[in-house]
N, C-alpha and C positions, 0 to 999 in steps of 0.2 A: 361439564367440568373443564376448568381452564387448563391449557397446555402449560407446562413448566419450561421456561426458557432460561438457559444459562448463558450469560454474557461473559465470554471467556477472555480474560485480559491479563496484562502484566508481561510475563515472559522473562527470558534470560539475557536479553541484550540491553544496550544503552537506551533503547526506546521503551523500556518498562513504564516509566512515568507518563510518557506520551500516550501509551496504550491505555493506561488507567483513566486518562482524561477522555479518550474516545469511548471507553466503557460508560462513563457518566453521561456522555452525550447520547449514546444508544439507549441507555436506561430511560432517559427523558423522552426519547422519541417513540418507544414501543407502547402500544395500546395496553394499558394496565387493566382495562375492563375485560380484555380478551385473554390476557396472559398473566401468569405469576412469574415474576422476574427475580433472578439472583445474579449478582456479579461474582464470578469465581476468579480469584487472583492466583496466577501461576508464577512461581519463582523457584530458584534452586533450593530455597529453604523449605518449600512444600507447596501444596495446592490447598487453598482454603476458600470456602464459600463465605461471603460477607453477608451477615444477617441484618434484618431491619434495625436492630439496636446497635449496629456497628461492631458486634462481636464476630469472631472468626470461628468457623467450624471446618475441621479437616475433611478433605474429599478422599473417599476411598477410590484409588486408581483402578481397582479391579472392575468397577462398574460405573465410575464417575458419579457416585451417590454421596450424600452426606446426611447427617442427622439434624433434625430441628424439632425441639420439644418432644423428644422421644420417638419421633416419626422419621422413617427413612425417606428422603427426597431424591428422586432420580429424574433428571431433566429429560424432556421429550425432544429438545432441540438445542443445539449449541450455536450461538452467534459469536463467531471468532473475530476478535478485534485486537489480536496481538500483532504488533508491528515488529518483525524480526523473528528469531527463533524462540519457541518451536511452532508458532502459529502461522507464520507466513511462508515457511519453507517446505510444508508438506508433512512434517513429523506429526503434528496434532491431527491432521486430516486422516492419516493412517490409523491413528489410535481410535478415532471416532468410527472409522470404517469397520474396525475389528469389533467394536461394541454395538454396531448397527444403530448409531445415533446420528440422525441427519444434522447437517451443519450448513453454515451460510456461505462458505467460500468456494473457490475453485477446488478441484479434487487434488489428490496427492501429486500426480505427475505435473499438472499445470501449475500448482503452487510452487513445486520445486523448480520448475523452469523459470517462472516469472521472478522468483527470488534471485535468480542468477542473471544479472543484468546483461553480461556479455553474451551468454548463450541465447537469451531471449532475442537480443538484437540480431545476432547472426542467423538465428532460425527465421525470423521474420524478413530478414534481408532476402532470403530465398523466395519469398512471396512478393518481392518487388517493393517492400517498404524501405524508404530512405532512412539511413542511419549514419551517424558520424563515423569517420575512420577511427578504429580503436584497436587495442591489443590487451592481452591478459598476462599478468605477471604473478607468479606464485612467490610467497614470501621466502621460501627456501632456495629459490633460484636468483631472484633479484634481476636487475637490469642496469646497464650503465647509462649515465647521463647522455652520452653520445648517441646511443641507440634510440633513446626516447626522442631526442631532437631530430634524428635522421628519419625515423619511421612515422612519428606523429607530428612533430613540430611544436613550436611555442607561439602563443600560449596554449595550454591544454588543461584538462581536468584530470586529476588523479583521485579516484574514489574507491571505497570498498566495493568489491563485486557483489557481496551479499550483505547489505545493510540498508538503512533508510534514515529519514529525518535529517539528511545531510551530515550525519556524524562521520567524521574522518574524511570529508571531501575538501579538496584544496584546488583553487585555481592557481596554476603554476605559470609564472611569467618569465622566470629566469632559470638558468642551469642550476644555480645554487639551491633552488627550492625543490628540486626533483626528489632527492633522497629523503629529506624530512617529510615531504608529502606522502611518499610511499610508506614510511614508517607509521604515519598517522592512519593511513588506510589499512595497513596490516594489523593495527591495534583493534580493528573492528571485524576483519575478515582475513581468511588465509590467502585470498587472491585480491589483487588490485586491478582495476580497470583503468587504463590510460586512454583518454578520449580526446580527440581533436576539438578545439574550441569552435563553436558556431555562433556567429553574431546574428541576432535576430529577435523576434518577438516570441516570448515564452507563453505557452498555452497549456491549460489542463482541461480535460474533458472526461466526465463520468458517464457510465453506462451500466444498465442492468437488464437482464432478460429473464422471463419466466416462461412457463409452458403456454401462457396466454397473451403475453405482451412483450414488446421490445421498446425500451426507453433509452434514448440518448439525450443527455442533459444539455442545456446551454453551456457554452464554452467560457472559461475564466481566463482572462489575460493577467499575467503575473508581472508586475513591475517592481523589482527589488530595489531598495535604496542602497544595497550593498553590492559587492563585486558580482555576486550571483545569488540565487535563491537558497541561502544557507540557513543554518538552524535559527539564528537570530531573526532573519527575515520571516521564517515560517512561524515562529512561536513567540517572538518578542515585538511584533508589530512593525518591523522594519521593511515593510512591503506594502504596495497598493495592489489590491485584487479587484479586478473590474469584471463583473458578470452582468450581461453578456459582454464578451470581448469586443473591442473596437476594430473589428475586421469586417470585410465585405460579406454580404449574404452568400456570394459564390464560394468564398474561401471557408466560411462557416459550414456550408453544406459539405464541402470536400473533407474537412476535418472530421465532422460528425459521421460521414460515411466510412472514413478510414477507421475511426474508433469502433464502429459497429462491425466492420470486417475483421479487425484484429481480434475482437471478442470472439467471433465465430471461428476464425482460423485456429486460435489457441484452445477453443472449447471452454471458455471461462464460465463461471457461475457466480451468482451474487453480484455485488456492486464492485466494479473495477474502475480505476482512473488511469487514463493514458495521458502522458505528458509529451509535449512537442516543442520544437523550435521552428519558427517560420523564418527562413532565410531569403536572401535576394531572389526575386523572380517568383515569389509565393511558393517556394519549395517547402513541403511539409516534411520535417525530419523527426523521427521518433527519438525521444529521450529515454523513457522507460515506462514500464507498466507497474502499477501498484494494485495488487490483488486484495489488499486489506487497507484501503485508504483511511486517513484520519476522519473521525466522525464526531468531533466536537461541534458545538453550535456554530462556530466560525470557520469550520473546515470547508474545503472546496465543495464536497458533495451536498451538504445542507445549503450552502450558498446557491448552488446551481438548481437544487430542487425549488428553492424559494423563487428564483428567477423564472422557473417553468410553471410556477403556480401549483406545485405538487406538494402535498403535506407529507412530511417525513414519516408520520405515523402510518400512512397508507403504503409507503415504500417498504417499511419494516414488515408490515403485514403481508405484502406481496412476497417478500423474500422468505418469510417463515412458511406461509401457507402453500407455497409452490412445492414444498417437499411432502405435502400431505394430500395433494390432489390425486 
């Protein structure tokens, strides 16, 4: 009998539509000879399973089940691909823990930590990981232009502390841009992270581990046609993504070793992507960790899997079956 897999997507943030695209990607990757698949869309309006005919069926939140042709369907496994709340910040992980339903991502604590960019960077800094100078500002406190310039300097990045897909991110070059950038960040998150600008090569590196294997993918080099790797660069083709990255074997090895170490330090599960900036002197600086990375056919992880000669179908099976060994 096939296991029933729920691909959990949508969510309550600006990344809802991006998440639904990732769900379509994951649906295409998972082995349908082994598993019965359902995409379950979460939103503030309700939770609904999307059936084969395109119709919606409400999900019973008491046990995460739904009805199909008079039969109650209860998933055996949840593949979480929500970017943002409630799937990337630990909320949904806690829900599945209570229901004893295995899921694809990091656990509650690690999901909550990695969703908080500032706290993650400060935590890993204690393990010797290089990060940019940064500070955290709550929307109810604010900060003066002078304090930003004195403590971080210009140019700098102002971004939501708990968000993704570059929503609300601004590269700030002048004093006059600081307050509007903070307001854009606060529209996505209660806290804004102000981070010093680093000039260098941007890299992305995926990794996953199971009880039986450890896989660190080839590295992708990100060359944005815009000021930085913003939403249009990510989703509207205004970027060149080169896999494997045009860096030396020695630097490649260092980045991959760091990715693996960060995965273990945090106690990650499932597929994680770590983003870096390589600055002068081949200094590896952590940008952020994405615990539910994009999974469309053109996203970084599928690109890196192809470069490694690994079938995404096999990766999905690894992630799912790891919980039933």
